[in-house]
N, C-alpha and C positions, 0 to 999 in steps of 0.2 A: 108383808112387812110394811105400816102407816109411814104416811110421809114423816111423820115429827121424827118416831123414833126412827125414820133407819137416818138420817141429819145430824140427831144427836149421834148416832153411834159416831156416822161418819166425823164429825165434829170433838169426838173424846178419841179417834181414831187421832185426825189427823194432829192433834196436839200431842200424845203419845208417840208420836211418828216423831214432831219438832225436837220432844227432848233428849229420848233417846241420839236423835241424830247429831244434835249439838254438844250430850255429854261427850259420846264418841270422837267427835271431830277436834279435840279438847284435850284427850286420852288420857295425855301425862299424867295431869297435873288433876282430872276429871277423877282420878282413882288414887288409896292408897290411906294412910294413916290422916293426913289429914287436904282432905276431900275442894279445892274451888273448880267447881260449875258455874259456867255460862248458862243452863238450864236453868235453876234455881230461880232464875229471873220469873221463868212460868210464872210460880207460886205465885201472882197475883192473878192469875185467872176468877183462879174463884168465885172472887169478887163482882167477880162478871157475872158467871153463870158455874152451876153446877155441875152441868157436862164434863171441866177442867177435874173434876176430883177423879172419876174414874182414870182420864189421861193422862192426867201427870202422874199415880201410881204403875198404871200399865205402862207410862214412858220407864221410869226406874227402874221396875224391874226387867226391862226388857236389856236398858243400859245397861245392869246392872250384871243379868246374865251372860249380855255379850261380852263385855268383858272379863268377864270369868271361863268361856271361854278359851277367849283368844289371849289369857293372861295375860291382859291388861288388871286387873283385880286385887291387887296376890287377896284381900281378905274373903273371899271369893264370897260361899252360901251365904255364913253372916250380915255381907252387905244386899245381898239380892233379900236376906227376908228381916231383915229391921230399919237399911235407908229405906226401902218400899215402904216400913208399914211407919218413920217418920214422916215423908214426904206422908203420906195419906191422911195421920194427926194432924201432918202443914196444914192440907189445903182444906182436910174439914172444919177450923181454926180457922179459914180466913172465908169460908162462905159462912162463918157464925158471927165473924165480923160485920161481916158483911151484910148483912139482914140485919144489923144489930144497926146500922143506922139510917 
C-alpha cells in the first residue's frame, strides 16, 4: 500500500473512532428522538480535508450500530442508515463549501 493511501486510511479511521467515542461517551443524550451529539462538532473537518467525509460517515454508522446493540439507540436501524446518510450529506456539503471559498 502506498504511504499516502495508508496515511489517508489512518486519518479517516482516527476520525471515525473519535466520532464514535465522543458519541458513546455521552450516550444518554446522543440517542433518541431528540439527539445532542458533541461529536457533531467534528463535521467542520471536511472544510480542511476530504478524508473526513468517510471518517465521519463510518464513525456515525459505528456509533449508531453500537448504540443499537447495547440498547441505547431506540430508533435502531433507521438511525443507522438515515442518520449516517444525513452525516454523509452534511460532510459532502461542508467539503463543497470549503472548496468554493
